[in-house]
N, C-alpha and C positions, 0 to 999 in steps of 0.2 A: 455834563456834571454829573457823577457817579456817586451814590453811595455803596461803599465797599461793605457788604456782609456777604454772608454764604447764599451760594447759591451753585448754578451748576457751570462746571468750569467748559467755556467754547473752546474749540478747536477744530483743526481741519476735520472733517467727515469725509471718510473714504466709503464709497459705496461698495459694497460685495454683492455677489449673487443672490445672498440672502434679502435683498433690496432691491430685485431690479427695477421695480415701479419707479425708485428715488432717482433714478437717471435715463436721461433722454436718451434712450438703447435705440440705436438704427434698426431697423427692421430685419435684418439679415445679418449673418458674420461676415465680416467684410474680409476675410482672408479664407486660404482651405487650410485643411488640416496641417497639412505638412508645412506650412507657414505661420504657424500658430506658435508654436515656442519661441521661433524668432522674432514675431511680434514683442512676446511678452518678455523678453530677454532684454529688446534693442529699441522697441517700440516709445514713444514716449507716454507719458504717465497718462494724459487722456485718451491716445488712442490705445491703450490696454485696456481702461475702463470702459471705453464704446464697445471694445469685443468681448469683454467678459458679463458686460450687461446686455449685449444682444444673445450670448449665448443662456443668460440665465430667462431673458424673456422668451423662450423658445425651448421649452425642456424636450424637443422632439431631436434636438443638435445632440442631446447627449450620446446618443448612438454613433453618430458622427465624427464626433471630436472628444468623447468620452478615452480612449484610448492614447490620443495626444496628451490628456490632463494627467492620464495617470503616469506618463511618461515623463511629464515636467515635473510630476513632484520627487524628482531624482537630478531637476537640472542642478548648476553649480550656481546658481542667483537664486539668494535667499528672498529676492521680491518675488522671483517667478513661483519658487515653492510657497510662499506665503499665498500668494494670488491663487495659487492653483489649490490649494488646501481648501481656502474660500471658498473659491467656486464649487468644488465637489462637495462640500458643506453645505453650499445651498442648494444642489442638488437633491440634499437627503443621505449623502455616505457618509457613513462613521467608523471606516475601518480603520485600523490599527496606524498605517503609514500616513492616515489624513491627520487624525488627533493628535499623533508625535507631533506630526509639524507645527499644526496649530497651538498645541500646548507651549514648543518653541518658541513660537511666535510671543507669548506672554511676556518671555523673559527679556525679548529684544528692544535696543531703545531706539526710538524715534528719531531719526536724522534730526527732524524740526524743519525740514527744507519743503516750501509748499510746491506741491505737483512732481516732486525728485525722489519722493520716498515710495518705498512699499507700503501697504495698509499696517497699521501703527499697532501696538498690543492690543490696545482694545479693543480693534477691528475682529482680532483673532478670538479674543474673548467672545465678543457678540456673534461669532462663528459657532463656537461652542456651547453658548447657552442656546442657540437656536435648535441645536442636536437633543439639546434635553438630557433624558435619562441616561440617554448612550453615552454621554461624554462624561457621564460623573465617575467612574472607575478612572480616566485617564487624570482628571482632575485631584481626584483624590488623593492618588500617586504625587501629582503636583503638590498638593498641601501638606503631606508627608514629610515633605523635603523642605527642612527650616531653611535650607542653603541656594534654595532657587529663586532665581531672581524675581520671576514671576508670581511668587507664592502668594501676594496679595489679590492679584487679580483672577487668580484659581479660586480664591475664597470668596472674591465678590461675584465670580460667574454662578457658584453650588449655590447663593442666596439668590441669585437671579432664576436660576431656575425652580426653586422655589421646592413645595413638597413633594415633587419628581426627582429630587435630591436626596430623598430618605437616608439610601442608604452611605450617604456619606456622615451621618450623625454621629456615628460612633467617633470617628477622625477627627471633626469638628469638637468632640467634648473631649478628647484626651490634648487636641492643640489649647484648648481652654485652660488647661493646668500651667501653663506657661503666662501666667498675668504681665511679664514684662515684654510680652512681645509688641513692638512696635503696633501692629495692627488690630492688637488684643480686640476693639472694639469692631472691625470686622468680623472677626470669629463670630461676636456674639448676635451681630446683625445677619450673618447668613443663618445661623441655627435658628434663630427667630422669624426668618423667613421656610424655612422649612417644616418646622416643628410649631410654629406659632406660641411659644410658650412666653407669653409677654410678661411674665411676673418675675419668671428667671432673668429675663432680659433685662429687666430696670433694676434689675440688685446688681448686675453688673456694671450696667450704665453708668447710673446715677453719683457711684462714688467718682467716676471719671471728671464730673464737671469740676472738681476741686483740681484738675492738672490744667496747665496751656493746652497741651495736647488735645484733651478730651474736649476742650471749650473751640477747637478751630474750626476751621470750615469744612475739615473732611473728618474730623473726629466721632467722638460719643454724640454732640450733640446733632451731627447730621443724621446718625442712624436713629436717633429718638425722634426727629422731624419725621423721616421716612415712618417711622411705624405708626404716626395718625393716632387715631382714636385709640390705640394701645397703649399711648406714651400718654393718656391722660392723668392718671396718678402720679406721672413725674413732672408735670407742671408746678406743683409748687416749689419743687428743689430747683428747677429753671430759674424761676422765680427770684429764689434768694438767692443765685448765683447770681444772675442779673443785679441785684442790690450789692454784692459783695463785689463782682470785678468791674463790674459798668461796661460792659463792651459790647459792639455792635451785635457781633454774632448771637447772643442771647437773648437782645430784642429782635432779630429774625426768627430766632426759635421761638420766642413766646408768640411772634405774630402769625406764624404759621401753624401753631396749635389752637391758637385761638378757637376754631371752630369747635375745638372737641373741650374747649374749659373757658370759656369767653368771660365769665363773669370776673376769675382771678387774674386772666390776660388782660384786659381793659385796666382793669386797677394797676395794675404794676407798670403799662405803656404811659398809664395815666402820670404815674410818681416818675417816671424816668422823663417827662416833659420840663421836669426841676432841675435835670443833671444836666450840665453843659457839655460832659462827652456824650449824651444818649440824645438830646434835643429833638434833634432833626429826623434820627432815625424811628424815635420813638412816633414821632409827628406823622411821619409817613406811613409807619405800621396803623397808626390810628384812623389815619385818612383810610385806607383799605378794608379797616371794618366797620366803616360807615358812622364812624364820630363825626359831628357836625364840627362846621368850619369854627363857629363862636367858641367852641370849646377848646380849640387848638391855636388859631391863627394869633391871637391875639398875647399867647405867650412867646410864639416866634418873632412876633415883630418888636417884643421888648428883649429878646433876646436880639436880633438887629441890632436895636437902636445901642445896647452896650458892646457889640462889636467893635474892639480896637484893634489895632495893627498887631498881630498877637498869635500872628497865625491861622486864627479862626476863617475858615472859607465863608464867606456870606452867601455867595451862591447857592451854597444848600440849605440854607434858610429859607432863600426867597424861593427855589424849588420846592421844597416843601409846602410851601403855601400856595404855587401855584398848581401845584397837584390837587386841590379844591375845586379847582374850574371855577363855574360859575358863583359856588358858594365865596368863590376871593374875592369875587366883584367889589363887595362891598369896603376891601381893606385899599383900594387902590389910592383914595385919599394918604392914607397913610404912607403908601410905597412913595409917591409922587413927595410926601413930605422928607424921604431918607434921599430923593436927590440933592437935598442941601448938607446930609450929613457929614461930622467934621472928617470921617474916613473916607477918602477916596475909593476903597475896595467896596464899602457899604453904598457910594453913590453910583458904581458902576451895577451892581446887583440889582439896587433898584431899577435902573435905566433898562436894563436886563428884563427885570418882572413886569414892570407895570404895564406894557402893551400885552400882555398874556392872559392877563386874570377878567378881560372881556368888560372894559371899564369904557365909559364915554370915550369916542378914539379922539372928537375934538379937544376935550381938558386934555387928555394923555399927549396928544400933540402939541398943543402948545408946550405943555412944562418939558417936553425932549426938546423940542426946539431952543428952548432958555438952555436946556442941557449940553447943547453942541456947544457953548462957550465955555464951558470947562472942559480944558486941555486935557483932565485926567478921565474924563467920560466922554467925552466928545462921540467917538469912535464908536463905542458899546451904545451910544443913543441915537447913531446915526444907523445903525445895524436894524436897531427897534424900532424907527422911522420909516425904513424900509420896509420892512415887515406890515406894518400898517397900510401903508399904502397898498403891497400886495394884496392885503386882505380886501381893501376897499375895492 
């Protein structure tokens, strides 16, 4: 079960020489310099990564392999050029051919085939960020080209470089004049990361909460959350947007900013408990903020009791209950009673949850043994019984 909210997109992560410690590199480079390009061009993905990891783990190899890497920057294979550029950037080199190749990498589409593709555009971005201020002129050029496919990543990279990218501020300010740009919020976020002018950023971001794009995972709401305490003045506007649009992403944002504005955030989340669209997300957020189960779980149980075969997923409700851990133990009898609910989906969810709230094992086992006779619940009840016996 998953609660779908804003978060960090997870994908395949490729390790460049900027992160040699993240790869289990071999102690020595397994090929001689004359064989390196052939391996980068024709070797399998993991072999290439092991080789580049070994190079990054031992900077003294640069003298031996550096000329070959320079030559590989002109290879016909995009994969070889990209990996080589990231390797040289990992060694700290930032001359024009390297920067040009990395910037080109921002515009490439990842084929999305695990273990078969070169480093993806975000890996190229990470290499540019590692180079810091030395990459800024190349990134500004990319930013100023409104037809460049990787422009949004160039903007993001400038923001990640932060104050060291102050040279980019005039270009960012100019680009902010085009308010209809799809990634306008990224421009605002990048400028804030560089100049730390929160008031200016909030003036641009808060109105975007009234747009679907602004409330999406990668939109203005994500930038506001990234601003942390600097976004505290925006919390009332986010709360109002939550009341108006009733979207899980806004629950997530209120929860994330709660450490900086706890009172209005908790009040908004408590109110959201009464909304059938937001109840489970609000409960999970409140649990994360340390609100007691007795203030939340009874509402969840009432919601579970009213569950009909209307598309509502009762597993999400019981998941929110289980998250309260030991505090949820007191509600085991309520979950057991839901093993008799008229909706079979509710009965199955109760069977899943009742063994996870730390209740008396004998009582729970007896209830689940009885549920085995329910042909619509028996499979879930059997799994829960196996879990209980495994814990014993």
